[in-house]
LUMKE-899143 format. One record per residue (C-alpha): residue in three letters; x, y, z; residue number from 1. Coordinates in nm, 2 decimals, padded with zeros to 4 digits, m for minus. Example, Ala and Ser with C-alpha at 12.3 -4.5 7.8 and 13.67 -1.06 7.14 Angstrom:
residues 2
   residuo       c1       c2       c3   num
       ALA    01.23   m00.45    00.78     1
       SER    01.37   m00.11    00.71     2
END
This chain:
residues 137
   residuo       c1       c2       c3   num
       MET    01.92    01.81   m02.08     1
       SER    01.94    01.67   m02.43     2
       ASN    01.64    01.60   m02.64     3
       ARG    01.70    01.22   m02.61     4
       ARG    01.73    01.25   m02.23     5
       LEU    01.41    01.45   m02.21     6
       THR    01.23    01.20   m02.43     7
       ASP    01.35    00.92   m02.21     8
       PHE    01.23    01.11   m01.90     9
       LEU    00.89    01.16   m02.05    10
       LEU    00.86    00.79   m02.15    11
       LEU    01.02    00.63   m01.84    12
       VAL    00.98    00.86   m01.54    13
       LEU    00.67    01.08   m01.60    14
       PRO    00.43    00.78   m01.60    15
       LEU    00.55    00.69   m01.25    16
       VAL    00.52    01.04   m01.12    17
       LEU    00.16    01.07   m01.26    18
       TYR    00.07    00.72   m01.12    19
       CYS    00.21    00.82   m00.77    20
       LEU   m00.01    01.14   m00.78    21
       VAL   m00.32    00.93   m00.86    22
       ILE   m00.24    00.69   m00.57    23
       TYR   m00.18    00.99   m00.34    24
       TYR   m00.52    01.15   m00.45    25
       ILE   m00.71    00.82   m00.39    26
       SER   m00.54    00.78   m00.05    27
       SER   m00.66    01.13    00.04    28
       LEU   m01.02    01.04    00.00    29
       PRO   m01.21    00.95    00.32    30
       SER   m01.40    00.68    00.13    31
       PRO   m01.22    00.59   m00.19    32
       PRO   m01.39    00.41   m00.47    33
       THR   m01.27    00.05   m00.45    34
       PRO   m01.39   m00.24   m00.65    35
       ASP   m01.56   m00.51   m00.45    36
       LEU   m01.42   m00.85   m00.55    37
       GLY   m01.68   m01.03   m00.35    38
       PHE   m01.45   m01.19   m00.09    39
       GLU   m01.30   m01.08    00.24    40
       TRP   m00.94   m01.02    00.13    41
       GLY   m01.04   m00.87   m00.21    42
       ASP   m00.90   m00.53   m00.12    43
       LYS   m00.56   m00.69   m00.08    44
       ILE   m00.57   m00.81   m00.44    45
       VAL   m00.65   m00.45   m00.54    46
       HIS   m00.36   m00.33   m00.34    47
       ALA   m00.12   m00.59   m00.49    48
       GLY   m00.24   m00.50   m00.84    49
       ALA   m00.21   m00.13   m00.79    50
       PHE    00.15   m00.16   m00.65    51
       GLY    00.23   m00.42   m00.91    52
       LEU    00.16   m00.17   m01.18    53
       MET    00.35    00.09   m00.98    54
       GLY    00.64   m00.16   m00.97    55
       LEU    00.65   m00.18   m01.35    56
       PHE    00.65    00.20   m01.38    57
       ALA    00.92    00.23   m01.11    58
       ILE    01.15   m00.02   m01.27    59
       ARG    01.11    00.16   m01.60    60
       ALA    01.19    00.49   m01.42    61
       ALA    01.49    00.33   m01.25    62
       ARG    01.63    00.28   m01.60    63
       TRP    01.64    00.66   m01.65    64
       PHE    01.80    00.73   m01.31    65
       GLY    02.04    00.44   m01.33    66
       GLU    02.14    00.47   m01.70    67
       GLY    02.42    00.22   m01.77    68
       LYS    02.33    00.00   m01.47    69
       THR    02.21   m00.36   m01.49    70
       LEU    01.85   m00.48   m01.50    71
       ALA    01.90   m00.63   m01.15    72
       ILE    01.98   m00.28   m01.01    73
       TRP    01.68   m00.13   m01.19    74
       ILE    01.45   m00.40   m01.04    75
       PHE    01.61   m00.36   m00.69    76
       PHE    01.56    00.02   m00.68    77
       GLY    01.22    00.01   m00.85    78
       VAL    01.08   m00.24   m00.60    79
       LEU    01.25   m00.05   m00.31    80
       PHE    01.08    00.27   m00.43    81
       CYS    00.74    00.09   m00.42    82
       ILE    00.80   m00.05   m00.07    83
       ALA    00.89    00.29    00.06    84
       TYR    00.60    00.46   m00.12    85
       ALA    00.36    00.20    00.01    86
       ALA    00.48    00.27    00.37    87
       LEU    00.45    00.64    00.33    88
       ASP    00.10    00.59    00.17    89
       GLU   m00.02    00.40    00.48    90
       LEU    00.13    00.67    00.70    91
       HIS   m00.05    00.93    00.50    92
       GLN   m00.38    00.74    00.53    93
       SER   m00.35    00.74    00.90    94
       TYR   m00.40    01.12    00.89    95
       VAL   m00.70    01.11    00.66    96
       PRO   m01.03    01.13    00.84    97
       GLY   m01.22    00.80    00.81    98
       ARG   m00.90    00.61    00.70    99
       ASP   m00.64    00.43    00.89   100
       ALA   m00.30    00.26    00.83   101
       ASP   m00.31   m00.11    00.78   102
       VAL    00.01   m00.32    00.79   103
       MET   m00.16   m00.59    00.58   104
       ASP   m00.24   m00.33    00.30   105
       TRP    00.14   m00.25    00.31   106
       VAL    00.22   m00.63    00.28   107
       ALA   m00.01   m00.66   m00.02   108
       ASP    00.15   m00.36   m00.18   109
       VAL    00.50   m00.51   m00.12   110
       VAL    00.38   m00.84   m00.27   111
       GLY    00.25   m00.66   m00.58   112
       ALA    00.58   m00.48   m00.62   113
       LEU    00.78   m00.80   m00.58   114
       ILE    00.56   m00.98   m00.84   115
       ALA    00.63   m00.69   m01.08   116
       GLY    01.00   m00.73   m01.02   117
       GLY    00.98   m01.10   m01.08   118
       THR    00.78   m01.05   m01.39   119
       VAL    01.03   m00.80   m01.53   120
       TRP    01.32   m01.04   m01.45   121
       LEU    01.15   m01.33   m01.63   122
       ALA    01.05   m01.10   m01.92   123
       ALA    01.41   m01.00   m01.97   124
       ARG    01.54   m01.36   m01.91   125
       TYR    01.31   m01.49   m02.18   126
       ARG    01.33   m01.17   m02.39   127
       TRP    00.95   m01.14   m02.43   128
       GLY    00.95   m00.81   m02.24   129
       ALA    01.22   m00.63   m02.43   130
       LYS    00.99   m00.38   m02.60   131
       ILE    00.82   m00.29   m02.27   132
       PHE    01.13   m00.22   m02.06   133
       HIS    01.36   m00.09   m02.33   134
       PRO    01.13    00.13   m02.54   135
       THR    01.41    00.35   m02.68   136
       ALA    01.67    00.07   m02.73   137
END
C-alpha cells in the first residue's frame, strides 16, 4: 500500500471503523448512557443523529473503497452500510441482557443515514461540502 493510499485510509476509513466500535460498545451495555431529550420519541432523535454521523463517515469511507467511482455510488454504499450495520446492531442488542431489538430504532437509524446521504448530495451539488468529502483532493 502506497503512502498516499495509507494516508487516505487513515483519513477516510479509520474514523468509520472507530465509530462502529464505539456504537458496538454502547450497544453491549445493559443500560447505556442516553441523553434524555424530554419527550417520548427523543431516543429516536438520538438514534437518527448517531447513524447520521455514521452515514457521513461511511460515505467518506466509500470513497476509499470505490476510488474512481461517482459520488452517487459512494452515497449509495455508505447509506447501505449504515442500514446493514443498524440491523446487525439491533440483532446484537437482542442478545444483551436488559436490552431488546426495536424495529423503530432501526427505522430511526435508517432515517439518519438517509439524511446524511441527502446532505452529502446537496453539499456536493452546491459545492459547500467539498473540503469535508474530498480532504485529499
